[in-house]
FILO-316503 format. One record per residue (C-alpha): y, z, x; residue in three letters. Coordinates in steps of 0.5 Angstrom, whole numbers, padded with zeros to 4 digits, always signed. Last residue first. Layout:
! residues N
YZXAla
...
END
This chain:
! residues 738
-0126+0069-0111Glu
-0128+0072-0104Leu
-0121+0074-0104Arg
-0122+0078-0111Met
-0128+0081-0109Lys
-0126+0084-0103Lys
-0120+0087-0107Glu
-0125+0090-0112Val
-0129+0093-0106Arg
-0123+0096-0104Pro
-0122+0100-0110Ser
-0116+0104-0112Tyr
-0110+0102-0108Lys
-0112+0094-0108Lys
-0113+0094-0115Thr
-0106+0097-0116Asp
-0103+0092-0111Arg
-0106+0086-0114Leu
-0104+0089-0121Gln
-0097+0089-0118Asp
-0097+0082-0116Gly
-0100+0079-0122Lys
-0094+0083-0126Glu
-0089+0080-0121Lys
-0092+0073-0122Arg
-0091+0074-0129Ser
-0084+0076-0128Asn
-0082+0071-0124Val
-0085+0065-0129Phe
-0082+0069-0135Glu
-0075+0069-0132Ser
-0076+0061-0130Phe
-0078+0059-0137Ser
-0086+0058-0138Pro
-0089+0052-0140Ile
-0094+0053-0146Glu
-0101+0052-0145Pro
-0104+0046-0148Leu
-0109+0048-0154Lys
-0116+0045-0152Thr
-0118+0039-0156Asp
-0117+0034-0150Phe
-0125+0034-0148Ser
-0126+0030-0142Tyr
-0131+0024-0142Asn
-0124+0020-0143Glu
-0121+0022-0137Leu
-0126+0017-0133Pro
-0131+0019-0128Met
-0131+0014-0122Ala
-0125+0015-0118Cys
-0119+0011-0118Ala
-0115+0011-0111Ala
-0110+0016-0109Thr
-0113+0018-0103Glu
-0110+0024-0100Leu
-0109+0023-0092Arg
-0102+0021-0092Ala
-0100+0027-0097Asn
-0101+0032-0091Asp
-0097+0028-0086Ser
-0091+0027-0091Leu
-0092+0035-0093Glu
-0092+0037-0085Asn
-0090+0044-0088Ser
-0090+0045-0095Thr
-0096+0050-0095Asp
-0095+0055-0102Glu
-0096+0062-0100Lys
-0102+0066-0103Ala
-0099+0072-0107Asn
-0101+0069-0114Pro
-0108+0067-0112Asp
-0111+0062-0116Phe
-0118+0062-0117Ala
-0122+0056-0115Pro
-0124+0050-0120Pro
-0131+0051-0124Thr
-0131+0045-0128Leu
-0132+0039-0122Ser
-0136+0045-0117Asn
-0142+0041-0116Glu
-0140+0034-0115Ala
-0133+0035-0113Lys
-0128+0033-0118Pro
-0126+0026-0119Ser
-0120+0025-0124Val
-0119+0018-0126Ser
-0112+0016-0130Ile
-0114+0010-0135Ser
-0108+0011-0140Thr
-0111+0011-0147Ser
-0110+0018-0148Ala
-0103+0019-0146Asn
-0099+0025-0147Met
-0105+0029-0149Ala
-0109+0026-0143Gly
-0104+0029-0138Leu
-0104+0036-0141Arg
-0111+0036-0141Asn
-0112+0034-0134Ile
-0107+0039-0131Leu
-0110+0045-0135Asn
-0117+0043-0132Asp
-0114+0042-0125Pro
-0111+0049-0125Ser
-0103+0050-0126Thr
-0099+0055-0121Thr
-0095+0050-0117Thr
-0095+0044-0122Leu
-0092+0049-0127Trp
-0085+0050-0123Arg
-0085+0042-0122Val
-0085+0042-0130Thr
-0080+0047-0131Ser
-0075+0044-0126Ala
-0076+0037-0130Val
-0074+0041-0137Gln
-0068+0043-0134Ser
-0066+0037-0131Tyr
-0067+0034-0138Tyr
-0063+0040-0142Phe
-0058+0039-0136Ser
-0057+0032-0137Lys
-0056+0031-0144Gly
-0060+0033-0151Ala
-0061+0025-0152Lys
-0067+0026-0146Gly
-0069+0032-0148Tyr
-0076+0031-0151Lys
-0077+0024-0150Lys
-0075+0025-0142Tyr
-0079+0030-0141Cys
-0085+0027-0143Glu
-0083+0021-0139Glu
-0083+0025-0133Glu
-0089+0027-0134Leu
-0092+0021-0135Leu
-0089+0018-0129Ser
-0091+0023-0124Ala
-0098+0022-0127Ser
-0098+0015-0125Thr
-0095+0016-0118Glu
-0100+0021-0117Val
-0106+0018-0119Glu
-0111+0024-0118Ile
-0116+0026-0113Lys
-0120+0033-0114Phe
-0123+0039-0110Asn
-0116+0040-0106His
-0112+0044-0111Leu
-0107+0047-0106Arg
-0106+0040-0103Gln
-0107+0036-0109Gln
-0102+0041-0112Ala
-0097+0039-0107Gln
-0098+0032-0108Lys
-0096+0033-0115Leu
-0090+0037-0114Ala
-0087+0031-0109Asn
-0089+0026-0114Gln
-0085+0030-0120Leu
-0079+0030-0115Arg
-0080+0022-0114Gln
-0080+0022-0122Arg
-0074+0026-0123Ser
-0070+0021-0118Ala
-0072+0015-0121Gly
-0070+0018-0128Arg
-0063+0020-0125Met
-0062+0013-0122Thr
-0064+0010-0129Asp
-0058+0014-0132Ser
-0059+0020-0137Ile
-0052+0020-0141Ala
-0048+0026-0141Asn
-0042+0022-0139Ser
-0043+0016-0144Glu
-0044+0021-0149Val
-0037+0025-0148Lys
-0033+0018-0147Lys
-0036+0016-0153Ser
-0034+0022-0157Gln
-0027+0022-0153Lys
-0026+0015-0156Asp
-0028+0017-0163Thr
-0024+0023-0163Asn
-0017+0019-0160Lys
-0012+0024-0161Asn
-0006+0022-0157Arg
-0002+0027-0152Tyr
-0005+0022-0146Phe
-0004+0016-0149Asn
+0004+0018-0149Glu
+0003+0020-0142Glu
+0000+0013-0140Ala
+0005+0009-0144Arg
+0011+0013-0141Gln
+0008+0012-0134Leu
+0006+0005-0135Leu
+0014+0003-0137Ala
+0016+0007-0131Leu
+0011+0003-0126Lys
+0013-0004-0129Glu
+0020-0002-0127Asn
+0019-0001-0120Val
+0014-0006-0119Gly
+0019-0012-0119Ser
+0023-0009-0114Arg
+0017-0008-0109Ser
+0014-0002-0106Gln
+0012+0001-0113Leu
+0005-0001-0112Lys
+0001-0001-0118Ser
-0006+0002-0117Arg
-0004+0009-0116Thr
-0001+0011-0123Leu
-0007+0007-0126Asn
-0012+0011-0123Asn
-0008+0018-0124Val
-0007+0016-0132Val
-0014+0013-0132Glu
-0017+0020-0129Asn
-0013+0024-0134Gly
-0016+0020-0140Asp
-0023+0020-0137Asp
-0022+0028-0136Ser
-0020+0028-0144Asp
-0027+0030-0145Ser
-0026+0036-0143Ile
-0021+0038-0148Glu
-0026+0037-0153Glu
-0031+0043-0152Glu
-0038+0040-0152Ser
-0039+0040-0144Gly
-0036+0048-0144Ser
-0044+0049-0147Ala
-0047+0046-0142Glu
-0043+0049-0136Asp
-0044+0056-0139Gly
-0052+0054-0139Arg
-0051+0053-0132Asn
-0057+0050-0129Trp
-0063+0051-0125Phe
-0068+0047-0121Glu
-0062+0044-0117Ser
-0062+0037-0115Leu
-0059+0034-0108Gln
-0063+0028-0109Glu
-0058+0023-0106Arg
-0057+0019-0112Asp
-0056+0026-0116Ile
-0051+0029-0111Thr
-0046+0022-0113Ala
-0047+0022-0120Thr
-0041+0024-0122Ser
-0039+0028-0128Ser
-0031+0030-0128Thr
-0027+0035-0129Ile
-0020+0033-0128Phe
-0017+0034-0135Ile
-0017+0041-0135Pro
-0010+0042-0136Ser
-0004+0044-0131Ser
-0005+0038-0126Gly
-0004+0033-0132Ile
+0003+0036-0133Lys
+0004+0037-0125Gln
+0002+0030-0124Arg
+0007+0027-0129Leu
+0012+0031-0126Val
+0011+0029-0119Cys
+0010+0022-0121Ala
+0017+0022-0124Thr
+0020+0025-0118Lys
+0017+0020-0114Leu
+0020+0014-0118Asp
+0027+0017-0118Glu
+0026+0018-0110Leu
+0024+0010-0110Tyr
+0029+0008-0114Arg
+0034+0011-0109Ala
+0031+0008-0104Val
+0031+0001-0107Leu
+0039+0003-0109Asn
+0040+0005-0102Pro
+0037-0001-0098His
+0040-0002-0091Arg
+0043+0005-0091Cys
+0037+0009-0094Ala
+0033+0004-0090Asp
+0035+0006-0083Cys
+0039+0002-0078Thr
+0044+0000-0083Lys
+0050+0001-0078Gly
+0048+0009-0077Cys
+0055+0010-0074Leu
+0058+0009-0081Ser
+0055+0016-0084Ala
+0060+0020-0080Thr
+0058+0024-0075Val
+0058+0032-0073Gln
+0052+0034-0068Glu
+0049+0040-0069Gly
+0042+0038-0068Phe
+0040+0038-0075Ser
+0047+0034-0076Glu
+0044+0028-0071Leu
+0037+0028-0076Ile
+0041+0028-0082Arg
+0046+0023-0080Lys
+0040+0018-0078Arg
+0037+0019-0085Arg
+0043+0017-0088Cys
+0044+0019-0095Gly
+0039+0021-0101Ser
+0033+0027-0100Gly
+0026+0026-0100Asp
+0025+0025-0093Cys
+0030+0028-0089Tyr
+0030+0034-0094Glu
+0023+0035-0093Val
+0024+0035-0086Met
+0030+0040-0086Gln
+0025+0044-0090Asn
+0021+0045-0084Phe
+0026+0048-0080Glu
+0027+0054-0086Thr
+0019+0054-0086Leu
+0019+0056-0079Ser
+0024+0061-0079Arg
+0021+0064-0085Lys
+0015+0064-0081Ser
+0018+0067-0075Ser
+0022+0072-0079Asp
+0015+0075-0082Gln
+0012+0075-0075Gln
+0018+0079-0072Ser
+0018+0084-0078Ser
+0011+0085-0076Ser
+0006+0088-0082Ser
+0001+0082-0081Gln
+0001+0082-0074Leu
-0003+0077-0072Lys
-0008+0074-0078Lys
-0002+0072-0083Ser
+0002+0069-0077Gly
+0001+0062-0079Ser
+0000+0063-0086Asn
+0007+0061-0089Arg
+0007+0055-0084Leu
+0000+0052-0086Ile
+0001+0053-0093Phe
+0008+0049-0092Glu
+0004+0044-0089Met
-0001+0043-0094Lys
+0004+0043-0099Lys
+0008+0037-0096Arg
+0002+0033-0094Asp
+0000+0034-0102Asp
+0007+0031-0104Val
+0006+0025-0099Gly
+0011+0022-0094Tyr
+0009+0017-0089Tyr
+0014+0016-0083Leu
+0016+0010-0080Leu
+0020+0010-0073Ser
+0021+0003-0071Thr
+0024+0000-0065Ser
+0029-0005-0062Pro
+0030-0005-0054Leu
+0033+0001-0051Gln
+0027+0001-0046Asp
+0025+0008-0049Arg
+0024+0004-0055Gly
+0019+0008-0059Ala
+0017+0016-0056Arg
+0023+0018-0059Gly
+0019+0019-0066Ser
+0015+0024-0063Glu
+0021+0028-0060Gln
+0025+0027-0066Tyr
+0020+0029-0071Phe
+0018+0036-0067Ser
+0025+0038-0067Glu
+0026+0036-0074Met
+0020+0040-0076Ser
+0013+0041-0078Lys
+0012+0033-0078Pro
+0010+0030-0084Ile
+0003+0027-0084Asn
+0002+0019-0083Phe
+0008+0019-0078His
+0008+0013-0074Cys
+0012+0010-0068Val
+0013+0004-0067Ile
+0015-0002-0061Arg
+0013+0003-0055Val
+0015-0001-0049Asp
+0017+0005-0045Lys
+0011+0008-0043Arg
+0011+0014-0039Asp
+0009+0019-0044Ile
+0013+0025-0042Gly
+0012+0030-0049Met
+0009+0026-0055Arg
+0002+0026-0054Phe
+0001+0033-0053Ser
-0004+0038-0049Val
-0002+0045-0049Leu
-0006+0051-0047Pro
-0009+0045-0041Glu
-0015+0047-0038Thr
-0018+0051-0044Val
-0016+0047-0050Asp
-0010+0047-0054Gly
-0007+0041-0059Phe
-0001+0038-0060Ala
+0001+0032-0064Val
-0005+0029-0066Thr
-0006+0022-0064Ala
-0008+0015-0066Val
-0007+0010-0060Val
-0005+0003-0061Val
-0005-0003-0057Gln
-0011-0002-0053Ile
-0012-0005-0046Lys
-0005-0005-0045Ser
-0005-0001-0038Ser
-0002+0005-0042Ile
-0007+0005-0047Trp
-0013+0004-0043Asp
-0011+0010-0039Asp
-0009+0015-0045Leu
-0016+0013-0048Val
-0020+0014-0041Ser
-0016+0020-0040Thr
-0018+0023-0047Arg
-0025+0021-0046Val
-0026+0024-0039Lys
-0022+0031-0041Asn
-0027+0031-0047Asn
-0025+0029-0054Leu
-0025+0034-0060Gly
-0017+0036-0058Ala
-0014+0030-0060His
-0014+0022-0058Tyr
-0016+0017-0062Ala
-0017+0010-0061Ala
-0014+0003-0062Cys
-0015-0004-0062Ser
-0013-0007-0069Ile
-0018-0012-0073Gly
-0018-0009-0080Asn
-0024-0005-0078His
-0021-0002-0072Ser
-0015+0000-0077Leu
-0020+0004-0081Arg
-0024+0007-0075Val
-0018+0010-0072Ser
-0015+0013-0079Leu
-0022+0017-0080Asp
-0022+0019-0073Asp
-0015+0021-0073Cys
-0015+0024-0080Met
-0021+0028-0077Ser
-0017+0031-0071Arg
-0011+0034-0076Glu
-0004+0033-0077Leu
-0003+0025-0075Cys
+0001+0021-0070Tyr
+0001+0014-0070Val
+0003+0011-0063Ile
+0004+0004-0062Ala
+0004-0002-0057Cys
+0006-0009-0060Val
+0001-0015-0062Asp
+0004-0017-0068Gly
+0009-0013-0072Met
+0006-0016-0078Ser
-0001-0013-0076Lys
+0003-0006-0075Ile
+0006-0006-0082Thr
-0001-0009-0085Asn
-0005-0003-0082Ser
+0000+0002-0085Leu
+0000-0001-0092Asp
-0008-0001-0092Ala
-0008+0006-0090Tyr
-0003+0008-0095Ala
-0006+0005-0101Asp
-0003+0004-0108Asp
+0003+0007-0105Leu
+0007+0011-0110Leu
+0005+0018-0108Asp
+0004+0016-0101Lys
+0012+0015-0100Tyr
+0015+0011-0094Arg
+0020+0013-0090Val
+0024+0009-0085Glu
+0028+0010-0079Tyr
+0031+0004-0074Tyr
+0031+0006-0067Ile
+0036+0002-0062Asn
+0042+0007-0063Pro
+0038+0013-0061Arg
+0043+0018-0062Asn
+0042+0025-0060Phe
+0048+0025-0056Ser
+0048+0027-0049Ser
+0049+0035-0047Lys
+0050+0037-0039Leu
+0051+0045-0038Ile
+0053+0046-0031Leu
+0050+0053-0030Pro
+0054+0059-0028Asn
+0048+0063-0025Gln
+0041+0061-0029Met
+0037+0067-0031Gln
+0031+0063-0033Leu
+0030+0067-0040Ser
+0038+0067-0041Glu
+0039+0059-0040Val
+0033+0057-0044Val
+0035+0062-0049Asp
+0042+0059-0050Lys
+0039+0052-0050Gln
+0034+0054-0056Val
+0039+0058-0060Lys
+0044+0051-0060Pro
+0038+0047-0062Ala
+0034+0044-0056Ala
+0030+0037-0056Thr
+0030+0033-0050Ala
+0029+0038-0044Thr
+0031+0039-0037Leu
+0032+0045-0034Ala
+0035+0044-0027Leu
+0034+0051-0022Ile
+0038+0051-0015Pro
+0034+0055-0010Val
+0038+0061-0007Asp
+0035+0066-0011Pro
+0027+0064-0010Leu
+0023+0070-0011His
+0028+0073-0016Ser
+0030+0067-0020Arg
+0023+0064-0020Leu
+0020+0070-0024Ser
+0024+0068-0030Ser
+0018+0062-0030Leu
+0014+0067-0034Lys
+0016+0064-0040Arg
+0013+0058-0039Tyr
+0006+0061-0039Ser
+0008+0064-0046Pro
+0009+0057-0049Arg
+0014+0055-0054Phe
+0013+0048-0057Asp
+0018+0049-0063His
+0023+0052-0060Gly
+0026+0059-0062Trp
+0021+0063-0057Thr
+0024+0059-0052Ser
+0021+0057-0045Ile
+0018+0051-0048Cys
+0025+0048-0049His
+0025+0047-0042Ala
+0021+0040-0043Glu
+0021+0039-0035Asp
+0023+0045-0030Ile
+0026+0042-0024Ala
+0026+0047-0018Val
+0030+0044-0012Leu
+0030+0044-0004Ser
+0024+0048-0002Leu
+0024+0047+0005Leu
+0028+0053+0008Gly
+0022+0056+0012Arg
+0023+0062+0007Asp
+0022+0057+0001Tyr
+0015+0054+0004Ile
+0013+0062+0005Lys
+0015+0064-0002Thr
+0012+0058-0005Leu
+0005+0060-0001Lys
+0006+0067-0005Ser
+0007+0064-0011Met
+0001+0060-0011Phe
-0004+0066-0009Gly
+0000+0071-0015Pro
-0002+0066-0020Thr
+0004+0065-0025Ala
+0006+0058-0022Ile
-0001+0055-0023Leu
+0000+0057-0031Glu
+0007+0053-0031Pro
+0003+0047-0029Thr
+0005+0044-0022Val
+0008+0037-0019Tyr
+0010+0037-0012Leu
+0016+0032-0010Leu
+0018+0030-0003Arg
+0011+0030+0000Thr
+0011+0029+0008Ser
+0011+0036+0010Pro
+0015+0037+0017Lys
+0013+0044+0020Gly
+0006+0044+0016Ser
+0004+0049+0011Gly
+0006+0044+0005Leu
+0001+0038+0009Asp
-0004+0043+0009Glu
-0004+0045+0002His
-0004+0038+0000Ile
-0011+0037+0004Lys
-0014+0043+0001Asn
-0012+0041-0006Lys
-0016+0034-0004Ala
-0022+0038-0001Asp
-0023+0042-0007Ala
-0022+0037-0012Thr
-0016+0036-0017Lys
-0018+0036-0024Thr
-0015+0044-0024Ser
-0008+0042-0022Ser
-0004+0040-0016Leu
+0000+0034-0016Phe
+0003+0030-0010Glu
+0009+0025-0009Ala
+0011+0021-0003Asp
+0015+0015-0005Ile
+0012+0008-0004Gly
+0014+0006-0011Lys
+0006+0005-0012Glu
+0006+0013-0010Lys
+0012+0014-0015Leu
+0008+0011-0021Ala
+0002+0015-0019Met
+0005+0021-0019Val
+0009+0020-0025Gln
+0002+0019-0029Asn
-0002+0024-0026Glu
+0003+0029-0028Met
+0004+0027-0035Leu
-0004+0027-0035Ala
-0003+0034-0033Ile
+0002+0036-0038Leu
+0007+0042-0038Pro
+0011+0040-0032Cys
+0014+0044-0027Val
+0017+0040-0021Val
+0018+0043-0014Leu
+0022+0038-0010Val
+0021+0039-0003Ile
+0025+0039+0003Gly
+0027+0034+0009Thr
+0031+0027+0009Lys
+0035+0029+0003Lys
+0037+0024-0002Ala
+0030+0022-0004Leu
+0028+0029-0008Ala
+0035+0029-0010Pro
+0034+0022-0014Ile
+0027+0024-0017Gln
+0030+0030-0020Tyr
+0036+0027-0024Cys
+0032+0021-0025Met
+0026+0024-0029Ser
+0031+0025-0034Lys
+0032+0018-0036Gly
+0035+0018-0043Gly
+0028+0016-0046Gly
+0028+0022-0050Thr
+0035+0025-0052Pro
+0038+0028-0046Met
+0040+0035-0045Leu
+0041+0037-0038Cys
+0042+0045-0036Phe
+0044+0046-0029Cys
+0044+0051-0023Asp
+0049+0049-0017Arg
+0046+0048-0010Gly
+0051+0042-0009Ser
+0045+0037-0009Leu
+0043+0040-0016Val
+0050+0039-0019Ala
+0051+0032-0016Gln
+0044+0029-0019Ile
+0046+0032-0026Ala
+0053+0029-0026Asp
+0050+0022-0024Phe
+0045+0023-0030Gln
+0050+0024-0035Lys
+0050+0017-0038Asp
+0046+0013-0035Arg
+0046+0011-0027Phe
+0047+0004-0025Asn
+0043-0002-0023Pro
+0036+0000-0025Tyr
+0031-0003-0020Gly
+0027+0004-0018Phe
+0026+0005-0011His
+0032+0001-0008Trp
+0037+0001-0014Arg
+0037+0008-0015Leu
+0037+0009-0008Leu
+0043+0005-0007Lys
+0046+0008-0013Val
+0046+0015-0009Leu
+0049+0012-0004Glu
+0055+0009-0008Glu
+0056+0016-0012Lys
+0057+0019-0005Asp
+0052+0024-0003Cys
+0054+0032-0002Leu
+0052+0037+0004Val
+0051+0044+0002Lys
+0051+0049+0007Lys
+0047+0056+0005Lys
+0047+0057+0012Ser
+0041+0062+0012Ala
+0038+0058+0006Asn
+0038+0052+0009Gly
+0039+0047+0004Ile
+0037+0040+0007Arg
+0042+0034+0005Gly
+0042+0030+0012Asp
+0047+0024+0010Asn
+0043+0018+0008Leu
+0039+0013+0012Pro
+0035+0009+0007Leu
+0028+0011+0006Thr
+0023+0005+0007Ser
+0019+0003+0002Lys
+0012+0004+0003Lys
+0007-0002+0003His
+0000+0000+0000Met
END
């Protein structure tokens, strides 16, 4: 790798003894900027921050995302012939990316983290301990600085006059008022006592006035230069879409990304499962994407990040922040080094304006036109409110500070809600939340509320109407549905709730189909077009009228239809009875029977008896038959099958000698259901010699016991057996023989 030579500059080394500060002219610093980074000139507050730290002064720098905060400590590192700039960074991935980029530019930079091998760490420490270290920038995590071992080495470097600057990136993590507070950042307050003469540079893109003050006080910054840039990102177009008014938010997002072409994009979600689901849906629509969240191991996350940065994949679907063992906070929003992100989508509402600003700020860092798109849903809002309200319930429930924190979180979240469902310029709302007083004219129609005010106003009215109707529907029991999904998966229960069956006869439950029709119609029509708005309003009015109209005939037919027994249900019951008959064959292994035909006869009997009564009674009868098969004798089984269909040629062949004397049933014997398939495979189901007609069917059929009778009978037999054992060992032996 070709290494660029360092431009000749004045020696700006900070000597702890003399405390002499040598400044570089702006022209010399611009040369460094052009030579190493290719930028023609400094932006906004960059030069002021660089001059401050080169003069040995503390500096708090507030710049928007994409404002070039890294130049504020990378240029000072190059402006000195000797000395090390220590950079505190919250993310290992960010450190790796920045160090790699600096090395490609010929700048000596290293990072220390848990991902480094022991040999690589030893090599870096050897260089730091040498008389003239080659490392110009050293990136570390706040957790590493908190360790006594590293602080001892850092103090030695300082005592030799080789530590020129401490730069703290994402400094808002220090403040308990910040949206990304980290306890390890709070421990950085010890830097001032260990390194009293080293200037501290605190950098952040999002910090409200309270956070700014907290950061300065926590780091014990001495007479710092406070630099604040405007939070305005004029190249970003802000838009909100309403999930409750969309037919399919997933499809809408997919179509939006595809309509922009092969552009780089980030999609933020609240949960890991949502990340995975959305990633799969986008992939099915032909968009190259991958999920990025805490459920993935480090190698997979690194691979996803590398593929995205190198443009191998177009979209990354990420959670906003998550923690693991190696990194207390891993986030796909802080310092991701890719400048050509054209669109950032929030599929769930963020928890605060600070979070939203930083995440949406990933777009357009190259100053080219970009988009921030937020999908707002009422359910998402309620979910986030619940999370924030209960975030401290497990810890310090009675603590007033915890209650204050929860209230503060809800207050910050309400700013996001107002951003989504409030009227007026969205850009103005963002800037005012950070204390900037601006006029709406600043936007210049770079948000949907300013570009299409009438359309957005209609959407908000439609959203209110939908919420009111939804509230009315949600207050009645109309969403009780009878799905056959569990039946199709054979997740059947032997027992049923008579209360459920009784409630099924009530009239209000039949309204469920009306309610579902209203909701389905509500989501079937898109409101994101001018023509669809009026149609939707008319549809809502008709739906509400139909909801309150009493249609007894329709209700009755719907109730019958929902309670009907389908062929799929009957097939599942036949399969269940087949399994029970096979188990009976295992238990009564002295005869053979046609399992499928017998199961069909038993199911037909259940259907004839209770098919018209409804699903619950039908399933109850099937379950009773299954229980009966676990206790019945061969004679009873033969008699019952023959009584159901005397003309059916179902053959039963007992063993020659014991055909009419089946073994006694032991009520305490355990049923062996293990290896059911292998046992059933050994059973023969072919017809046998002795026809069923040779048996007499005059015997009275036994009644099928109810579940409670079945349980009580087994209990009584068990008690009798215990009494017999107690009083007569000989009887016990005899029963075993029988």
